[in-house]
C-alpha positions as CSV (number, residue, x, y, z in Angstrom):
1,M,52.6,9.0,-96.2
2,E,49.1,8.3,-94.9
3,N,49.1,4.8,-96.0
4,N,52.3,4.0,-94.1
5,R,51.4,3.5,-90.3
6,N,55.0,3.2,-89.2
7,A,56.1,6.7,-90.5
8,K,56.4,9.5,-88.1
9,V,57.1,13.3,-88.7
10,M,59.3,14.9,-86.1
11,G,60.7,18.4,-86.8
12,G,60.5,18.1,-90.4
13,L,62.0,14.7,-90.5
14,V,60.3,11.6,-91.6
15,L,61.3,8.7,-89.5
16,V,60.2,5.2,-90.6
17,G,60.4,2.3,-88.2
18,F,62.2,1.8,-84.8
19,A,65.8,1.9,-86.1
20,A,65.6,5.3,-87.5
21,L,63.8,6.6,-84.4
22,A,66.4,5.0,-82.1
23,Y,69.2,6.6,-84.3
24,F,67.4,10.1,-84.0
25,V,67.1,9.9,-80.1
26,F,70.7,8.6,-79.6
27,K,72.1,11.4,-81.7
28,S,69.9,14.1,-80.2
29,D,70.5,13.4,-76.5
30,K,74.5,14.1,-76.6
31,K,74.6,17.7,-76.9
32,L,72.1,20.6,-77.1
33,D,73.2,23.5,-79.4
34,G,77.0,22.7,-78.8
35,V,76.6,23.0,-74.9
36,A,78.1,20.1,-73.1
37,L,75.7,18.3,-70.8
38,K,76.4,18.0,-66.9
39,K,77.0,14.4,-65.6
40,Y,75.2,13.0,-62.8
41,K,75.9,9.9,-60.6
42,A,72.7,7.9,-60.2
43,S,71.9,5.3,-57.8
44,F,68.6,3.6,-57.7
45,I,66.7,0.4,-57.6
46,G,65.5,-0.8,-60.9
47,R,66.3,-3.0,-64.0
48,K,67.4,-2.6,-67.6
49,N,64.7,-1.9,-70.0
50,D,65.0,-5.2,-71.9
51,A,65.1,-7.3,-68.6
52,I,62.3,-9.5,-67.3
53,G,62.0,-10.1,-63.6
54,K,63.6,-8.7,-60.5
55,T,64.9,-5.3,-59.8
56,Y,68.3,-4.7,-58.3
57,K,70.4,-1.9,-57.0
58,I,72.1,0.2,-59.9
59,S,74.8,2.9,-59.9
60,T,75.5,4.7,-63.2
61,I,76.5,8.0,-64.7
62,V,73.8,10.0,-66.8
63,E,74.0,13.2,-68.6
64,G,71.5,16.0,-68.9
65,N,71.1,19.7,-68.8
66,D,69.8,19.5,-65.3
67,E,68.6,17.0,-62.8
68,N,65.1,16.6,-64.4
69,E,66.7,15.9,-67.7
70,A,69.0,13.5,-66.3
71,K,66.2,11.6,-64.6
72,L,64.4,11.4,-67.9
73,N,67.4,10.1,-69.7
74,L,67.7,7.3,-67.1
75,Y,64.5,5.8,-68.7
76,N,66.2,5.4,-72.1
77,R,68.2,2.6,-70.4
78,Y,66.3,1.5,-67.2
79,D,62.8,0.6,-66.1
80,L,61.0,0.5,-62.8
81,I,63.3,3.1,-61.2
82,T,62.7,3.7,-57.3
83,N,64.7,5.2,-54.6
84,L,66.6,7.4,-57.1
85,K,69.5,9.6,-55.8
86,L,71.2,12.0,-58.1
87,K,74.6,13.6,-57.4
88,K,76.5,15.9,-59.6
89,S,79.6,14.2,-60.8
90,K,82.9,16.0,-60.8
């Protein structure tokens, strides 16, 4: 494993390359120990992670155990987030 620069060990799992890491992150952020995550409505100025150029106003739904985790989960999809407003969704 020392020779493979792309391999990472996380919690006893060996993840090789971006695809395995992305799958791990996607699977791990849906529920935490069987507890449903809270939904928050987020509105902010930003852009998608893969976009180049101008930022724009975005409104979306994000999940998290609390507001701080919901903020962090926004960065999985968006970049350059400013003027963030989070409101608990019903």
